[in-house]
N, C-alpha and C positions, 0 to 999 in steps of 0.2 A: 440424491445429489452427492452422497459421500464418495470418497475415492475407493475404487476397487484395486485389486492387485496390479493390473496393467497400468491404471492411472498413476499409482504410486511409483511404479518402476519408471514410467515416462517422466514423472516429476523429478525423480532423483537424477536421471540422465540429463534433464534440462538444467538442473541445479549445477551439475558438474560442468556442463558446457558454459554456463554463465560465469562460473568461477574462472575457467580457462580464459574466456574473453576478457574478464575484468583484469586478470593478472598480466596478460600480455599486451594490454592497451587497445585491443581491437574494439571493445565496447566503446571506449572513449573516441576512437577514430570514427566509428559509425555515427555516434551521437553528436559529435562536434564537427563533422565534415562540412567544409566551406564556412564554418563560423569562426574558426581560428586556424592560423598557420601551424600551430603545434598539435593538431588533432592526431591522436594515437600515441602521443609522447607525454611524459610527465612534464608539467609546467616548469619553467626555469626562472620565473619571476613571481613576486608577491602579488596577491589579488585581494581585493576587498569590495565590500558593497557600501555604497554611499547614498545618503539622502541629502541631496544638494551637495554641500561641501563637508558634511559631517559623516565620518566613518561609523557605520552601524554594525559591521561584521568584518573581521579580518580572518582570512583563511590561514591554515598552518603554513609555516615557511616552506618554500618550494623544495628545499633540500630534505625535508622530512616526508614528503609525499610518497616516494617509492616504498619506504619502510612502513608507513601507515597503511598503504594499500595491501601490502603483503600481510600485515597483521589482521586486517579486516577479512581478507580472503581466507587466511588460516582459521580465524574464529568461525567464519560462516561455514566452512567445511565441517567443523565439529558440531555446529548447531543442529538440533533435531528438527529440520525443516518439515518433515512429515508430521510430527506432533503438532507444530504450530499451525500448519495448513489444516490438519484434521480438526483442531480445536476451532479455528475460524469457520470451517465448514459446518461443524456441529452448531455453533452459535447462530450462523446465518439460517440453518435449517430450523432451529427453534423459533427464530424471529418470523420466518415464513409460515410456520405452523400457527403461531398466535395471531398473525395479522389476517390470515384467512382471505376472504373476499372483501374485507372491510377497508375503510380508510381510517387510519389511526394517528393520533397525535403522539409526540414523544412521550408525554406523561402516560397516555393510555397504554402504549407499548411497554413501557417500563413496568407498569402495574401488572400487565398480562404476563410478563416474564418474571415477575417477582424481584425486580431490581430496584435499588434505591440510589446507587451511585451513578450520576449522569455521565461523567467521563468514561466509565467502564462501558455503559450502554452505547455511547457514541462510538468509541474506539473499537469495541469488540463485536458489536452487533450492527448498528446503523450504517456506519461508513463502509464496512466490507460489503454489506448487502447493496448499498448504493453503487459502490465502485464496480461490483460484479454485474450490475445491471438487473438485479432481481427485484428491486423495489425502486420506486420513483417518488418524487415530491409532487404533491397536488398543486403547489404554487411554485414552480421552478424559478420564476423570475424574482421571488422573494424568499430565499432560503431561511431567513431568520424571522419570518412572519409568525406572530403569535397564533395565527390560524393555520399554520403549516401542518399538513398531515402526510402520511405515506401510504402507498398502496403497492400491491404486487404489479409487476410488469406482465401483462396477460400472455404475450407470446414467448416470454422467457421462462415462466414457471407454470407447471401443470398443477 
């Protein structure tokens, strides 16, 4: 499941394309098409998230958005995306190795992996494996069930 040379090269090319799309507004235009009249442009007004009449989150002022996006793109270009993806890939591979053909609880998986810190397990092993579709919940309707277990997705993992 690890990335070979071609996979890494493709990933780097994709990363460059994403940065270009982010910086020139095309990504925003595609994602917000028909949802707002300003799709593809930086917003010109303030925005916030409300719960009823209470403001629960206020976005950065509109005049700061272009500079913040530039800083984000510049930072992301310098980040070692290959190392991050390789690390996630290695952690997902370890999870798949220990789960085998069994159904395992979070506690069982953490013990098999030798992990004690639940947030690290969740963020670095469980969620990436779920998001990539390599494992699934045995009780998907109740993700927080005390009886929840995880198993490999048969047609996704050999």
